N, C-alpha and C positions, 0 to 999 in steps of 0.2 A: 504494500500500500504506500502511495506517495502522498506527501502533504502538498496541497496546492493552496494558493492564496488568491482571493478575489481581487481583481484589479478595479472593480466597480464599487467596492465597498458593500455590495449586497451579499447576503448569505447565499451559499450554494443550496440548490434543491436537495431535499432529503429523500431517502428511500420511501417509496409509496406504502410499503407494508409495515416496516418497523418504526419508521419516522425518526430513527436514531442516528443513522449514518448519512453524511452529506457527500455529494458528488459534484465535481466541477463540470462534468459532462456525461452524456449518455455512454460515451466510449469508456470512460473511467468506471462507470457503474457496471457495464458489461464485463470489463476486465476483472473487477473485484469479485463479481458473482462467481467466476470460475477459478479465481486465483488460489492455487495450492491448497495446503492442508487446512488453513483457517479462512476459507473463502466466506464471502458474505452469504452465500447459499447455505453454508453450514451454521451460521450464527443468526440469521434474520429471524427465524421463528423464536429463538431464545429471547432476543431483544424485544420482539413483539409481545411475548408472554410477560416479560418483566414489566413492560410499560403499562400493564393493566393494574399493577399494585405498587410500583416503585418508579423513582426517577433517578437519573444519573446527575442531576443538578444538585451539587452539594450545598447551594444556598437554600434549597428547599428541603432536602433530606440528607442527613449526615450519613457517614458510612455505617455507623452503629445502627441507625434507623433502617438503612437499606438491608443490612444483614438480618435484622429482626423481622422485617417484612418478608424476606425470602423464607425464613424459618416458619413464620406464621402461615404463609401460603403454600407450605410444603413444596417449595421449589426444588425439583430433583437435583440431587448432588452431582450426578454426571453432567447435567446441563450447566451447573455452576462451574464445574471444572473446565468444560469446554469454553465457557465464557471467559474465565480467568486466563486460559492459555491464549485465546484470541486477543485479549487485551494486552498481554505481554508481547505477543508477536507483533501487534500493531504499533507498540511504543518502543520496542527494543528492550523492554524490561525482562527480568527473570522472575521466577516464582518467588524468590526471596524478597523481591520488591513489592509484592502484593501487600496492601494494608492489612493490619491485624483483623479487622472485622470480616474481610473476605477470606482470610486463612481460616478463621473460626467457622465460617459458613462451610467451607470446603471440607474441613476435617470433622465437622459435627461437634465442635467444642465451643459453642457460643458462650462467651463470658468467662472462660477459664483464664485466669491471669497469666499463667505460664506462657501462653501464646502471644502475649502483648509485648 
């Protein structure tokens, strides 16, 4: 995935299904849909499901609130793991870089201090 910046100052259009991922062009969207192990095709349904009970906007929902919402809505662990791997692949981070609430969600150890 490549970062692009708007030259017009307008936000790029979002994926019509998940509304979470923005694309600079239809070509970029098509390329991302098929791109490798963590393609948008693999993650779109997960993002769409999450959007029903959570937001990625930290000004609206903290990471702790996000993890709690996932637990409350029985968000499947395997989908959370795929999402975390996709996030790491998109940003160049490693799983060690995942914030504590996400690690707790992935391991099923919500609120255990040793993971923080």
